[in-house]
N, CA, C and O atoms as CSV, one atom per row, in Angstrom:
chain,resi,resn,atom,element,x,y,z
A,1,MET,N,N,9.891,2.030,-0.784
A,1,MET,CA,C,9.706,0.546,-0.521
A,1,MET,C,C,9.521,0.452,0.945
A,1,MET,O,O,10.095,1.236,1.701
A,2,ALA,N,N,8.720,-0.504,1.375
A,2,ALA,CA,C,8.572,-0.845,2.796
A,2,ALA,C,C,10.122,-1.454,3.319
A,2,ALA,O,O,10.974,-1.894,2.546
A,3,GLN,N,N,10.234,-1.382,4.534
A,3,GLN,CA,C,11.528,-1.720,5.180
A,3,GLN,C,C,10.920,-3.041,6.208
A,3,GLN,O,O,9.898,-3.022,6.895
A,4,TYR,N,N,11.912,-4.152,6.048
A,4,TYR,CA,C,11.600,-5.146,7.152
A,4,TYR,C,C,11.801,-4.400,8.501
A,4,TYR,O,O,12.819,-3.736,8.698
A,5,GLN,N,N,10.879,-4.514,9.366
A,5,GLN,CA,C,10.929,-3.681,10.773
A,5,GLN,C,C,10.863,-4.869,11.808
A,5,GLN,O,O,9.786,-5.457,11.902
A,6,ASP,N,N,11.847,-5.244,12.536
A,6,ASP,CA,C,11.992,-6.033,13.749
A,6,ASP,C,C,12.873,-5.441,14.664
A,6,ASP,O,O,14.012,-5.889,14.798
A,7,ASN,N,N,12.373,-4.261,15.456
A,7,ASN,CA,C,13.180,-3.602,16.086
A,7,ASN,C,C,14.544,-2.874,15.516
A,7,ASN,O,O,15.569,-2.666,16.165
A,8,GLY,N,N,14.315,-2.566,14.238
A,8,GLY,CA,C,15.312,-1.972,13.623
A,8,GLY,C,C,16.327,-2.862,13.058
A,8,GLY,O,O,17.369,-2.366,12.630
A,9,LYS,N,N,16.107,-4.284,13.007
A,9,LYS,CA,C,17.181,-5.143,12.659
A,9,LYS,C,C,17.208,-5.372,11.184
A,9,LYS,O,O,16.165,-5.302,10.533
A,10,SER,N,N,18.431,-5.661,10.594
A,10,SER,CA,C,18.516,-5.881,8.958
A,10,SER,C,C,17.993,-7.297,8.727
A,10,SER,O,O,17.803,-8.127,9.615
A,11,LEU,N,N,17.801,-7.453,7.528
A,11,LEU,CA,C,17.584,-8.820,6.930
A,11,LEU,C,C,18.437,-9.862,7.351
A,11,LEU,O,O,17.996,-10.975,7.638
A,12,HIS,N,N,19.746,-9.539,7.409
A,12,HIS,CA,C,20.821,-10.581,8.103
A,12,HIS,C,C,20.611,-10.818,9.255
A,12,HIS,O,O,20.867,-11.968,9.613
A,13,ASP,N,N,20.112,-9.925,10.207
A,13,ASP,CA,C,19.940,-10.044,11.569
A,13,ASP,C,C,18.510,-10.981,11.661
A,13,ASP,O,O,18.386,-11.828,12.545
A,14,ALA,N,N,17.585,-10.760,10.771
A,14,ALA,CA,C,16.420,-11.806,10.763
A,14,ALA,C,C,16.758,-13.290,10.416
A,14,ALA,O,O,16.177,-14.216,10.983
A,15,LEU,N,N,17.731,-13.488,9.451
A,15,LEU,CA,C,18.211,-14.742,9.219
A,15,LEU,C,C,18.982,-15.320,10.393
A,15,LEU,O,O,18.907,-16.512,10.689
A,16,LYS,N,N,19.666,-14.508,10.999
A,16,LYS,CA,C,20.550,-14.902,12.185
A,16,LYS,C,C,19.482,-15.302,13.224
A,16,LYS,O,O,19.633,-16.359,13.837
A,17,GLN,N,N,18.504,-14.587,13.437
A,17,GLN,CA,C,17.448,-14.828,14.513
A,17,GLN,C,C,16.807,-16.215,14.335
A,17,GLN,O,O,16.742,-17.077,15.211
A,18,TYR,N,N,16.316,-16.313,13.006
A,18,TYR,CA,C,15.836,-17.639,12.488
A,18,TYR,C,C,16.673,-18.767,12.911
A,18,TYR,O,O,16.235,-19.705,13.576
A,19,LYS,N,N,17.961,-18.650,12.488
A,19,LYS,CA,C,18.805,-20.022,12.627
A,19,LYS,C,C,19.150,-19.995,14.040
A,19,LYS,O,O,19.370,-21.099,14.539
A,20,GLU,N,N,19.256,-18.863,14.876
A,20,GLU,CA,C,19.439,-19.225,16.264
A,20,GLU,C,C,18.214,-19.837,17.068
A,20,GLU,O,O,18.343,-20.486,18.105
A,21,GLY,N,N,16.977,-19.533,16.432
A,21,GLY,CA,C,15.856,-20.039,16.936
A,21,GLY,C,C,15.796,-21.694,16.537
A,21,GLY,O,O,15.450,-22.542,17.360
A,22,LEU,N,N,16.151,-21.981,15.276
A,22,LEU,CA,C,16.261,-23.412,15.097
A,22,LEU,C,C,17.194,-24.020,15.940
A,22,LEU,O,O,16.850,-25.061,16.500
A,23,GLY,N,N,18.311,-23.567,16.137
A,23,GLY,CA,C,19.319,-24.014,17.052
A,23,GLY,C,C,18.812,-24.312,18.379
A,23,GLY,O,O,18.970,-25.438,18.850
A,24,ILE,N,N,18.197,-23.364,19.040
A,24,ILE,CA,C,17.615,-23.583,20.465
A,24,ILE,C,C,16.455,-24.673,20.496
A,24,ILE,O,O,16.279,-25.390,21.480
A,25,PHE,N,N,15.612,-24.749,19.247
A,25,PHE,CA,C,14.697,-25.657,19.061
A,25,PHE,C,C,15.449,-27.218,19.066
A,25,PHE,O,O,15.064,-28.180,19.730
A,26,GLU,N,N,16.401,-27.187,18.313
A,26,GLU,CA,C,17.086,-28.464,18.209
A,26,GLU,C,C,17.736,-28.857,19.597
A,26,GLU,O,O,17.771,-30.055,19.881
A,27,GLN,N,N,18.166,-28.084,20.331
A,27,GLN,CA,C,18.695,-28.351,21.722
A,27,GLN,C,C,17.692,-28.835,22.509
A,27,GLN,O,O,17.957,-29.768,23.267
A,28,LYS,N,N,16.428,-28.314,22.472
A,28,LYS,CA,C,15.329,-28.536,23.473
A,28,LYS,C,C,14.682,-29.832,22.802
A,28,LYS,O,O,14.183,-30.669,23.553
A,29,MET,N,N,14.669,-30.018,21.527
A,29,MET,CA,C,13.815,-31.118,20.921
A,29,MET,C,C,14.826,-31.955,19.745
A,29,MET,O,O,14.540,-32.119,18.559
A,30,PRO,N,N,16.081,-32.424,20.452
A,30,PRO,CA,C,17.063,-32.922,19.480
A,30,PRO,C,C,16.490,-33.927,18.326
A,30,PRO,O,O,16.734,-33.702,17.141
A,31,MET,N,N,15.797,-34.931,18.700
A,31,MET,CA,C,15.244,-35.640,17.535
A,31,MET,C,C,14.537,-35.029,16.636
A,31,MET,O,O,14.813,-35.154,15.443
A,32,MET,N,N,13.526,-34.280,17.057
A,32,MET,CA,C,12.756,-33.403,16.024
A,32,MET,C,C,13.594,-32.530,15.272
A,32,MET,O,O,13.630,-32.606,14.044
A,33,GLY,N,N,14.252,-31.731,15.898
A,33,GLY,CA,C,15.288,-30.854,15.170
A,33,GLY,C,C,16.034,-31.387,14.101
A,33,GLY,O,O,15.996,-30.918,12.964
A,34,ARG,N,N,16.819,-32.510,14.493
A,34,ARG,CA,C,17.581,-33.212,13.579
A,34,ARG,C,C,16.794,-33.867,12.449
A,34,ARG,O,O,17.148,-33.788,11.273
A,35,LYS,N,N,15.715,-34.513,12.862
A,35,LYS,CA,C,14.908,-35.041,11.671
A,35,LYS,C,C,14.229,-33.935,10.762
A,35,LYS,O,O,14.081,-34.135,9.557
A,36,PHE,N,N,13.881,-32.937,11.285
A,36,PHE,CA,C,13.243,-31.674,10.435
A,36,PHE,C,C,14.315,-31.190,9.547
A,36,PHE,O,O,14.045,-30.933,8.374
A,37,ASN,N,N,15.722,-31.018,10.090
A,37,ASN,CA,C,16.698,-30.608,9.312
A,37,ASN,C,C,17.211,-31.559,8.123
A,37,ASN,O,O,17.624,-31.179,7.027
A,38,GLU,N,N,17.096,-32.863,8.579
A,38,GLU,CA,C,17.408,-33.981,7.541
A,38,GLU,C,C,16.416,-33.777,6.449
A,38,GLU,O,O,16.737,-33.563,5.279
A,39,PHE,N,N,15.192,-33.854,6.893
A,39,PHE,CA,C,13.983,-33.796,5.747
A,39,PHE,C,C,14.199,-32.631,4.963
A,39,PHE,O,O,14.325,-32.760,3.746
A,40,THR,N,N,14.262,-31.456,5.521
A,40,THR,CA,C,14.330,-30.226,4.680
A,40,THR,C,C,15.597,-30.215,3.732
A,40,THR,O,O,15.501,-29.652,2.642
A,41,GLU,N,N,16.718,-30.788,4.094
A,41,GLU,CA,C,17.974,-30.889,3.415
A,41,GLU,C,C,17.728,-31.847,2.245
A,41,GLU,O,O,18.240,-31.597,1.154
A,42,GLN,N,N,16.939,-32.973,2.432
A,42,GLN,CA,C,16.608,-33.870,1.304
A,42,GLN,C,C,15.663,-33.209,0.433
A,42,GLN,O,O,15.822,-33.366,-0.778
A,43,CYS,N,N,14.649,-32.453,0.871
A,43,CYS,CA,C,13.807,-31.838,-0.064
A,43,CYS,C,C,14.410,-30.796,-0.805
A,43,CYS,O,O,13.875,-30.645,-1.903
A,44,PHE,N,N,15.312,-30.055,-0.575
A,44,PHE,CA,C,16.187,-29.052,-1.267
A,44,PHE,C,C,17.365,-29.554,-2.115
A,44,PHE,O,O,17.949,-28.802,-2.895
A,45,SER,N,N,17.677,-30.759,-1.956
A,45,SER,CA,C,18.801,-31.406,-2.689
A,45,SER,C,C,18.257,-31.458,-4.237
A,45,SER,O,O,17.072,-31.548,-4.560
A,46,ALA,N,N,19.276,-31.390,-5.038
A,46,ALA,CA,C,18.991,-31.561,-6.494
A,46,ALA,C,C,18.643,-32.794,-6.792
A,46,ALA,O,O,19.274,-33.770,-6.385
A,47,ASP,N,N,17.552,-32.868,-7.567
A,47,ASP,CA,C,17.093,-34.283,-7.941
A,47,ASP,C,C,16.582,-33.947,-9.497
A,47,ASP,O,O,17.304,-33.415,-10.340
A,48,SER,N,N,15.280,-34.337,-9.700
A,48,SER,CA,C,14.732,-33.965,-11.072
A,48,SER,C,C,14.578,-32.142,-11.263
A,48,SER,O,O,14.526,-31.509,-12.318
A,49,LEU,N,N,14.542,-31.719,-10.103
A,49,LEU,CA,C,14.491,-30.216,-10.181
A,49,LEU,C,C,15.743,-29.783,-9.409
A,49,LEU,O,O,16.174,-30.375,-8.419
A,50,THR,N,N,16.322,-28.610,-10.005
A,50,THR,CA,C,17.654,-28.205,-9.442
A,50,THR,C,C,17.287,-27.445,-7.951
A,50,THR,O,O,16.206,-27.008,-7.556
A,51,GLU,N,N,18.453,-27.461,-7.370
A,51,GLU,CA,C,18.402,-26.633,-6.019
A,51,GLU,C,C,17.643,-25.246,-6.312
A,51,GLU,O,O,16.600,-24.920,-5.744
A,52,LYS,N,N,18.329,-24.454,-7.305
A,52,LYS,CA,C,17.503,-23.367,-7.575
A,52,LYS,C,C,16.025,-23.188,-7.943
A,52,LYS,O,O,15.332,-22.227,-7.608
A,53,GLU,N,N,15.641,-24.224,-8.666
A,53,GLU,CA,C,14.165,-24.362,-8.923
A,53,GLU,C,C,13.406,-24.465,-7.693
A,53,GLU,O,O,12.375,-23.821,-7.498
A,54,LYS,N,N,14.029,-25.454,-6.680
A,54,LYS,CA,C,13.195,-25.632,-5.569
A,54,LYS,C,C,13.272,-24.427,-4.538
A,54,LYS,O,O,12.435,-24.285,-3.647
A,55,GLN,N,N,14.207,-23.683,-4.708
A,55,GLN,CA,C,14.288,-22.477,-3.812
A,55,GLN,C,C,13.371,-21.263,-4.478
A,55,GLN,O,O,12.967,-20.334,-3.779
A,56,LEU,N,N,13.097,-21.355,-5.812
A,56,LEU,CA,C,11.991,-20.531,-6.265
A,56,LEU,C,C,10.669,-21.007,-5.983
A,56,LEU,O,O,9.794,-20.168,-5.769
A,57,ILE,N,N,10.378,-22.302,-5.948
A,57,ILE,CA,C,9.108,-22.762,-5.333
A,57,ILE,C,C,8.923,-22.504,-3.981
A,57,ILE,O,O,7.822,-22.098,-3.611
A,58,ALA,N,N,9.907,-22.690,-3.112
A,58,ALA,CA,C,9.632,-22.421,-1.787
A,58,ALA,C,C,9.496,-20.782,-1.612
A,58,ALA,O,O,8.808,-20.338,-0.692
A,59,LEU,N,N,10.033,-20.090,-2.333
A,59,LEU,CA,C,9.879,-18.570,-2.111
A,59,LEU,C,C,8.408,-18.215,-2.695
A,59,LEU,O,O,7.764,-17.288,-2.204
A,60,GLY,N,N,7.969,-18.898,-3.633
A,60,GLY,CA,C,6.554,-18.516,-4.098
A,60,GLY,C,C,5.553,-19.172,-3.001
A,60,GLY,O,O,4.510,-18.572,-2.743
A,61,ILE,N,N,5.824,-20.260,-2.423
A,61,ILE,CA,C,4.919,-20.636,-1.301
A,61,ILE,C,C,5.009,-19.870,-0.114
A,61,ILE,O,O,3.998,-19.658,0.557
A,62,SER,N,N,6.174,-19.412,0.228
A,62,SER,CA,C,6.361,-18.572,1.428
A,62,SER,C,C,5.493,-17.272,1.257
A,62,SER,O,O,4.757,-16.800,2.123
A,63,ILE,N,N,5.715,-16.752,-0.064
A,63,ILE,CA,C,5.165,-15.305,-0.379
A,63,ILE,C,C,3.643,-15.496,-0.213
A,63,ILE,O,O,3.006,-14.654,0.420
A,64,ASN,N,N,3.014,-16.606,-0.774
A,64,ASN,CA,C,1.510,-17.035,-0.739
A,64,ASN,C,C,1.268,-17.197,0.745
A,64,ASN,O,O,0.238,-16.650,1.137
A,65,ALA,N,N,1.934,-17.779,1.586
A,65,ALA,CA,C,1.511,-18.091,3.101
A,65,ALA,C,C,1.858,-16.797,3.952
A,65,ALA,O,O,1.496,-16.773,5.128
A,66,GLN,N,N,2.502,-15.788,3.443
A,66,GLN,CA,C,2.783,-14.562,4.216
A,66,GLN,C,C,3.777,-14.917,5.227
A,66,GLN,O,O,3.712,-14.375,6.331
A,67,ASP,N,N,4.717,-15.798,4.957
A,67,ASP,CA,C,5.881,-16.143,5.881
A,67,ASP,C,C,7.004,-15.309,5.887
A,67,ASP,O,O,7.976,-15.725,5.256
A,68,GLU,N,N,7.093,-14.288,6.421
A,68,GLU,CA,C,8.349,-13.319,6.317
A,68,GLU,C,C,9.707,-13.904,6.437
A,68,GLU,O,O,10.605,-13.661,5.630
A,69,PHE,N,N,9.851,-14.800,7.623
A,69,PHE,CA,C,11.140,-15.434,7.692
A,69,PHE,C,C,11.559,-16.234,6.567
A,69,PHE,O,O,12.708,-16.310,6.132
A,70,CYS,N,N,10.492,-16.849,6.114
A,70,CYS,CA,C,10.833,-17.975,5.067
A,70,CYS,C,C,10.946,-17.111,3.739
A,70,CYS,O,O,11.730,-17.536,2.891
A,71,MET,N,N,10.326,-16.077,3.499
A,71,MET,CA,C,10.415,-15.190,2.230
A,71,MET,C,C,12.020,-14.705,2.341
A,71,MET,O,O,12.770,-14.752,1.366
A,72,ILE,N,N,12.400,-14.277,3.539
A,72,ILE,CA,C,13.778,-13.828,3.644
A,72,ILE,C,C,14.715,-14.925,3.345
A,72,ILE,O,O,15.584,-14.782,2.484
A,73,TYR,N,N,14.575,-16.028,4.027
A,73,TYR,CA,C,15.444,-17.323,3.956
A,73,TYR,C,C,15.598,-17.721,2.356
A,73,TYR,O,O,16.689,-17.877,1.809
A,74,HIS,N,N,14.467,-17.840,1.780
A,74,HIS,CA,C,14.257,-18.471,0.260
A,74,HIS,C,C,14.756,-17.403,-0.650
A,74,HIS,O,O,15.415,-17.740,-1.634
A,75,THR,N,N,14.484,-16.037,-0.395
A,75,THR,CA,C,14.971,-15.176,-1.240
A,75,THR,C,C,16.566,-15.285,-1.497
A,75,THR,O,O,17.193,-15.285,-2.556
A,76,LYS,N,N,16.971,-15.370,-0.242
A,76,LYS,CA,C,18.640,-15.346,-0.136
A,76,LYS,C,C,18.896,-16.830,-0.766
A,76,LYS,O,O,19.864,-16.944,-1.517
A,77,GLY,N,N,18.183,-17.837,-0.535
A,77,GLY,CA,C,18.356,-19.153,-1.100
A,77,GLY,C,C,18.508,-19.198,-2.761
A,77,GLY,O,O,19.356,-19.803,-3.417
A,78,CYS,N,N,17.490,-18.421,-3.192
A,78,CYS,CA,C,17.440,-18.032,-4.675
A,78,CYS,C,C,18.526,-17.555,-5.152
A,78,CYS,O,O,19.132,-18.087,-6.083
A,79,LEU,N,N,18.905,-16.455,-4.541
A,79,LEU,CA,C,20.251,-15.641,-5.101
A,79,LEU,C,C,21.381,-16.389,-4.787
A,79,LEU,O,O,22.305,-16.173,-5.572
A,80,ASP,N,N,21.655,-17.284,-3.814
A,80,ASP,CA,C,22.727,-18.066,-3.612
A,80,ASP,C,C,22.831,-19.100,-4.612
A,80,ASP,O,O,23.950,-19.537,-4.880
A,81,GLN,N,N,21.744,-19.574,-5.236
A,81,GLN,CA,C,21.610,-20.591,-6.241
A,81,GLN,C,C,21.732,-20.110,-7.543
A,81,GLN,O,O,21.757,-20.863,-8.517
A,82,GLY,N,N,21.813,-18.871,-7.616
A,82,GLY,CA,C,21.999,-18.310,-8.983
A,82,GLY,C,C,20.900,-17.617,-9.549
A,82,GLY,O,O,21.082,-17.047,-10.624
A,83,ALA,N,N,19.671,-17.567,-8.946
A,83,ALA,CA,C,18.550,-16.887,-9.599
A,83,ALA,C,C,18.848,-15.454,-9.804
A,83,ALA,O,O,19.606,-14.748,-9.138
A,84,THR,N,N,18.101,-15.125,-10.876
A,84,THR,CA,C,18.394,-13.599,-11.086
A,84,THR,C,C,17.173,-12.816,-10.540
A,84,THR,O,O,16.197,-13.431,-10.111
A,85,GLU,N,N,17.215,-11.622,-10.552
A,85,GLU,CA,C,16.203,-10.679,-10.165
A,85,GLU,C,C,14.973,-11.109,-10.912
A,85,GLU,O,O,13.900,-11.227,-10.320
A,86,GLU,N,N,15.093,-11.331,-12.108
A,86,GLU,CA,C,13.961,-11.461,-13.079
A,86,GLU,C,C,13.272,-12.876,-12.765
A,86,GLU,O,O,12.069,-13.092,-12.912
A,87,ASN,N,N,14.110,-13.700,-12.362
A,87,ASN,CA,C,13.414,-15.073,-11.968
A,87,ASN,C,C,12.628,-14.983,-10.772
A,87,ASN,O,O,11.537,-15.552,-10.725
A,88,ILE,N,N,13.114,-14.261,-9.704
A,88,ILE,CA,C,12.408,-13.810,-8.495
A,88,ILE,C,C,11.103,-13.129,-8.887
A,88,ILE,O,O,10.034,-13.601,-8.500
A,89,LEU,N,N,11.155,-12.096,-9.599
A,89,LEU,CA,C,10.020,-11.065,-9.946
A,89,LEU,C,C,9.080,-12.054,-10.748
A,89,LEU,O,O,7.880,-11.801,-10.638
A,90,GLU,N,N,9.396,-13.051,-11.474
A,90,GLU,CA,C,8.388,-14.069,-12.019
A,90,GLU,C,C,7.607,-14.707,-10.953
A,90,GLU,O,O,6.377,-14.735,-10.905
A,91,VAL,N,N,8.544,-15.295,-9.973
A,91,VAL,CA,C,7.948,-15.970,-8.813
A,91,VAL,C,C,6.758,-15.062,-8.057
A,91,VAL,O,O,5.667,-15.502,-7.694
A,92,ILE,N,N,7.213,-13.754,-7.918
A,92,ILE,CA,C,6.314,-13.020,-7.244
A,92,ILE,C,C,5.031,-12.902,-7.965
A,92,ILE,O,O,3.956,-12.922,-7.366
A,93,SER,N,N,5.137,-12.774,-9.301
A,93,SER,CA,C,3.931,-12.682,-10.302
A,93,SER,C,C,2.990,-13.935,-10.028
A,93,SER,O,O,1.796,-13.793,-9.762
A,94,VAL,N,N,3.642,-15.220,-10.118
A,94,VAL,CA,C,3.035,-16.323,-9.980
A,94,VAL,C,C,2.089,-16.392,-8.524
A,94,VAL,O,O,0.899,-16.677,-8.392
A,95,ALA,N,N,3.026,-16.048,-7.592
A,95,ALA,CA,C,2.528,-16.188,-6.265
A,95,ALA,C,C,1.260,-15.196,-6.082
A,95,ALA,O,O,0.252,-15.594,-5.497
A,96,ALA,N,N,1.358,-13.866,-6.616
A,96,ALA,CA,C,0.368,-12.873,-6.698
A,96,ALA,C,C,-0.815,-13.412,-7.565
A,96,ALA,O,O,-1.886,-12.846,-7.347
A,97,ALA,N,N,-0.819,-14.365,-8.474
A,97,ALA,CA,C,-1.805,-15.095,-9.118
A,97,ALA,C,C,-2.714,-15.806,-8.190
A,97,ALA,O,O,-3.928,-15.815,-8.396
A,98,PHE,N,N,-2.170,-16.404,-7.172
A,98,PHE,CA,C,-2.690,-17.259,-6.469
A,98,PHE,C,C,-3.220,-16.496,-5.157
A,98,PHE,O,O,-4.350,-16.660,-4.697
A,99,GLY,N,N,-2.416,-15.791,-4.714
A,99,GLY,CA,C,-2.437,-15.012,-3.172
A,99,GLY,C,C,-2.965,-13.693,-3.295
A,99,GLY,O,O,-3.310,-13.059,-2.298
A,100,GLY,N,N,-3.066,-13.151,-4.676
A,100,GLY,CA,C,-3.805,-11.851,-4.772
A,100,GLY,C,C,-2.878,-10.704,-4.166
A,100,GLY,O,O,-1.674,-10.858,-3.956
A,101,GLY,N,N,-3.562,-9.580,-3.921
A,101,GLY,CA,C,-2.871,-8.283,-3.414
A,101,GLY,C,C,-1.942,-8.644,-2.342
A,101,GLY,O,O,-0.800,-8.184,-2.347
A,102,ALA,N,N,-2.411,-9.549,-1.290
A,102,ALA,CA,C,-1.480,-9.738,-0.145
A,102,ALA,C,C,-0.004,-10.348,-0.549
A,102,ALA,O,O,1.078,-9.918,-0.150
A,103,ALA,N,N,-0.206,-11.350,-1.355
A,103,ALA,CA,C,1.115,-11.986,-1.912
A,103,ALA,C,C,1.940,-10.774,-2.657
A,103,ALA,O,O,3.127,-10.593,-2.385
A,104,LEU,N,N,1.358,-10.083,-3.462
A,104,LEU,CA,C,1.741,-9.095,-4.266
A,104,LEU,C,C,2.618,-8.127,-3.361
A,104,LEU,O,O,3.786,-7.806,-3.580
A,105,SER,N,N,1.832,-7.734,-2.320
A,105,SER,CA,C,2.414,-6.732,-1.419
A,105,SER,C,C,3.893,-7.138,-0.835
A,105,SER,O,O,4.897,-6.425,-0.847
A,106,GLN,N,N,3.783,-8.283,-0.394
A,106,GLN,CA,C,4.990,-8.745,0.141
A,106,GLN,C,C,6.112,-9.085,-0.882
A,106,GLN,O,O,7.293,-8.906,-0.584
A,107,GLY,N,N,5.764,-9.536,-1.985
A,107,GLY,CA,C,6.665,-9.606,-3.267
A,107,GLY,C,C,7.266,-8.331,-3.714
A,107,GLY,O,O,8.443,-8.324,-4.075
A,108,VAL,N,N,6.572,-7.275,-3.719
A,108,VAL,CA,C,7.032,-5.990,-3.986
A,108,VAL,C,C,7.763,-5.169,-3.045
A,108,VAL,O,O,8.341,-4.171,-3.475
A,109,THR,N,N,7.811,-5.461,-1.812
A,109,THR,CA,C,8.393,-4.851,-0.598
A,109,THR,C,C,9.462,-5.617,-0.214
A,109,THR,O,O,10.613,-5.475,-0.627
A,110,LEU,N,N,8.971,-6.659,0.802
A,110,LEU,CA,C,10.058,-7.397,1.344
A,110,LEU,C,C,10.984,-8.212,0.598
A,110,LEU,O,O,12.170,-8.223,0.928
A,111,VAL,N,N,10.530,-8.949,-0.452
A,111,VAL,CA,C,11.383,-9.744,-1.186
A,111,VAL,C,C,12.375,-8.685,-2.067
A,111,VAL,O,O,13.550,-8.973,-2.292
A,112,GLN,N,N,11.866,-7.653,-2.451
A,112,GLN,CA,C,12.709,-6.860,-3.271
A,112,GLN,C,C,13.806,-6.253,-2.288
A,112,GLN,O,O,14.948,-5.976,-2.654
A,113,GLN,N,N,13.349,-6.092,-1.076
A,113,GLN,CA,C,14.329,-5.515,-0.113
A,113,GLN,C,C,15.447,-6.520,0.010
A,113,GLN,O,O,16.608,-6.133,-0.125
A,114,CYS,N,N,15.195,-7.686,0.238
A,114,CYS,CA,C,16.095,-8.897,0.217
A,114,CYS,C,C,17.034,-8.989,-0.811
A,114,CYS,O,O,18.218,-9.249,-0.595
A,115,ILE,N,N,16.482,-8.750,-2.121
A,115,ILE,CA,C,17.426,-8.689,-3.394
A,115,ILE,C,C,18.372,-7.726,-3.110
A,115,ILE,O,O,19.565,-8.012,-3.214
A,116,GLN,N,N,17.931,-6.371,-2.686
A,116,GLN,CA,C,18.788,-5.168,-2.530
A,116,GLN,C,C,19.939,-5.555,-1.536
A,116,GLN,O,O,21.115,-5.306,-1.798
A,117,GLU,N,N,19.531,-6.189,-0.360
A,117,GLU,CA,C,20.353,-6.307,0.748
A,117,GLU,C,C,21.350,-7.419,0.510
A,117,GLU,O,O,22.537,-7.227,0.774
A,118,PHE,N,N,20.953,-8.498,0.055
A,118,PHE,CA,C,21.653,-9.809,-0.149
A,118,PHE,C,C,22.727,-9.583,-1.540
A,118,PHE,O,O,23.849,-10.060,-1.706
A,119,GLY,N,N,21.998,-8.756,-2.365
A,119,GLY,CA,C,22.679,-8.695,-3.888
A,119,GLY,C,C,22.127,-9.600,-4.812
A,119,GLY,O,O,21.821,-10.713,-4.387
A,120,HIS,N,N,21.942,-9.327,-6.013
A,120,HIS,CA,C,21.517,-9.982,-7.019
A,120,HIS,C,C,22.474,-10.502,-8.069
A,120,HIS,O,O,23.509,-9.875,-8.296
A,121,THR,N,N,22.193,-11.581,-8.700
A,121,THR,CA,C,23.143,-11.999,-9.765
A,121,THR,C,C,22.628,-11.488,-11.153
A,121,THR,O,O,21.556,-10.892,-11.256
A,122,THR,N,N,23.400,-11.738,-12.149
A,122,THR,CA,C,22.969,-11.528,-13.576
A,122,THR,C,C,23.082,-12.688,-14.366
A,122,THR,O,O,23.490,-12.615,-15.525
A,123,HIS,N,N,22.721,-13.870,-13.781
A,123,HIS,CA,C,22.821,-15.124,-14.653
A,123,HIS,C,C,21.591,-15.220,-15.569
A,123,HIS,O,O,21.478,-16.163,-16.353
């Protein structure tokens, strides 16, 4: 299995780097940063779809978009919301149906590494 490589950092380090980057952005662009955070928090709050379903959707989109930081972030979000490894593998399959081999390669490497590092549930 391929390993996430960003100067030897772990996936936890990648999440930390992403969150630190958002913090710096919000310091430099306070209105935009706050509004973006408010918007995304509202988008991911439970409504007719659960938070878990929304995280699964976001993971599929991030796989198709080849956005590694979002794949890491949303794989952890899926797991935190109780998604099973099987749920996530189904998302990889759907993303691959749209994104072909590039989406599948990310799903079978980086996303599965996230499951291993962040732990998976058996819900």
